[in-house]
C-alpha positions as CSV (number, residue, x, y, z in Angstrom):
1,M,6.3,-29.0,28.4
2,C,5.2,-32.7,28.9
3,R,4.3,-32.5,25.2
4,E,7.7,-31.3,23.9
5,R,9.3,-34.3,26.0
6,K,7.0,-36.6,24.7
7,Y,7.6,-35.3,21.1
8,F,11.5,-35.6,21.8
9,E,11.2,-39.1,22.9
10,M,9.1,-40.0,20.1
11,N,11.7,-38.3,17.7
12,L,14.8,-40.1,19.3
13,N,12.7,-43.6,19.0
14,N,11.9,-42.9,15.5
15,M,15.5,-42.4,14.6
16,K,17.7,-45.3,13.0
17,I,19.9,-46.9,15.4
18,G,23.0,-45.7,13.3
19,I,22.2,-42.0,13.6
20,R,21.5,-42.4,17.6
21,L,24.8,-44.0,17.9
22,G,26.5,-41.3,15.7
23,L,25.1,-38.6,17.8
24,A,26.0,-40.4,21.1
25,F,29.6,-40.8,19.7
26,G,29.7,-37.1,18.6
27,V,28.5,-36.1,22.1
28,V,31.4,-38.2,23.4
29,L,33.9,-36.8,21.0
30,L,32.8,-33.4,21.9
31,I,33.3,-33.8,25.6
32,T,36.9,-35.4,25.0
33,I,37.6,-32.4,22.9
34,I,36.6,-30.0,25.6
35,S,38.5,-32.2,28.3
36,A,41.7,-32.1,26.1
37,L,41.6,-28.3,25.6
38,L,41.1,-27.6,29.4
39,T,44.0,-30.1,30.2
40,L,46.3,-28.3,27.8
41,S,45.4,-25.1,29.2
42,K,46.1,-26.2,32.7
43,V,49.4,-27.9,31.8
44,A,50.5,-24.6,30.2
45,D,49.7,-22.8,33.6
46,V,51.9,-25.3,35.3
47,Q,54.7,-25.0,32.8
48,N,54.7,-21.2,33.4
49,N,54.6,-21.5,37.2
50,L,57.7,-24.0,37.0
51,R,59.6,-21.6,34.8
52,D,59.1,-18.9,37.5
53,I,60.3,-21.1,40.0
54,V,63.4,-22.2,38.3
55,Q,64.4,-18.8,36.7
56,D,63.2,-16.6,39.8
57,N,63.1,-18.5,43.1
58,N,65.9,-20.7,42.5
59,V,68.2,-17.7,41.7
60,K,67.2,-16.0,44.6
61,L,67.8,-19.2,46.7
62,K,71.3,-19.6,45.2
63,L,72.3,-16.1,46.0
64,T,71.0,-16.2,49.5
65,N,73.0,-19.3,50.1
66,D,76.1,-17.8,48.5
67,M,75.5,-14.6,51.0
68,A,75.2,-17.1,53.9
69,D,78.2,-18.9,53.0
70,T,80.2,-15.8,52.5
71,I,79.1,-14.5,56.0
72,H,80.1,-17.8,57.6
73,V,83.6,-17.6,55.9
74,I,84.0,-13.9,57.3
75,A,83.2,-15.2,60.5
76,R,85.6,-18.0,60.5
77,V,88.3,-15.7,59.2
78,G,87.5,-13.0,61.6
79,S,87.8,-15.6,64.5
80,M,91.1,-16.6,63.2
81,K,92.4,-12.9,62.8
82,K,91.3,-12.2,66.5
83,S,92.9,-15.2,67.8
84,R,96.2,-13.8,66.2
85,S,95.6,-10.2,67.4
86,A,95.5,-9.0,63.8
87,R,93.1,-6.2,62.4
88,P,89.6,-7.6,61.4
89,V,88.6,-8.4,58.0
90,P,86.2,-5.7,56.5
91,T,82.9,-7.4,56.0
92,T,81.5,-4.8,53.4
93,T,84.3,-6.0,50.8
94,V,83.3,-9.5,51.1
95,I,79.4,-9.0,51.3
96,W,78.9,-6.4,48.9
97,P,79.5,-8.3,45.7
98,C,77.1,-10.9,46.7
99,W,74.5,-8.2,48.0
100,R,74.6,-6.2,44.9
101,N,73.7,-9.2,42.7
102,F,70.6,-10.1,45.0
103,P,67.2,-9.2,43.1
């Protein structure tokens, strides 16, 4: 094993400086290409996660907020109706359209 290492060192020492610089540049270029490919892969993963957030989670959040707003309106109208001694507003007619669209 020591003999192989010595042969490798001697072989590198026997190479011209241009060849050694070319090999070093090739190694650096190879590392840069691998790094760029890994980065592009991770950016694609982040983009897919962001697309899921925008197209799925934000839609669910909007529908949830719409349902909450509808319930608050029903509560306000119901309290106004009760104070006037009128019949209560049927909650299913107002809540069902929002609930039906909830995924």
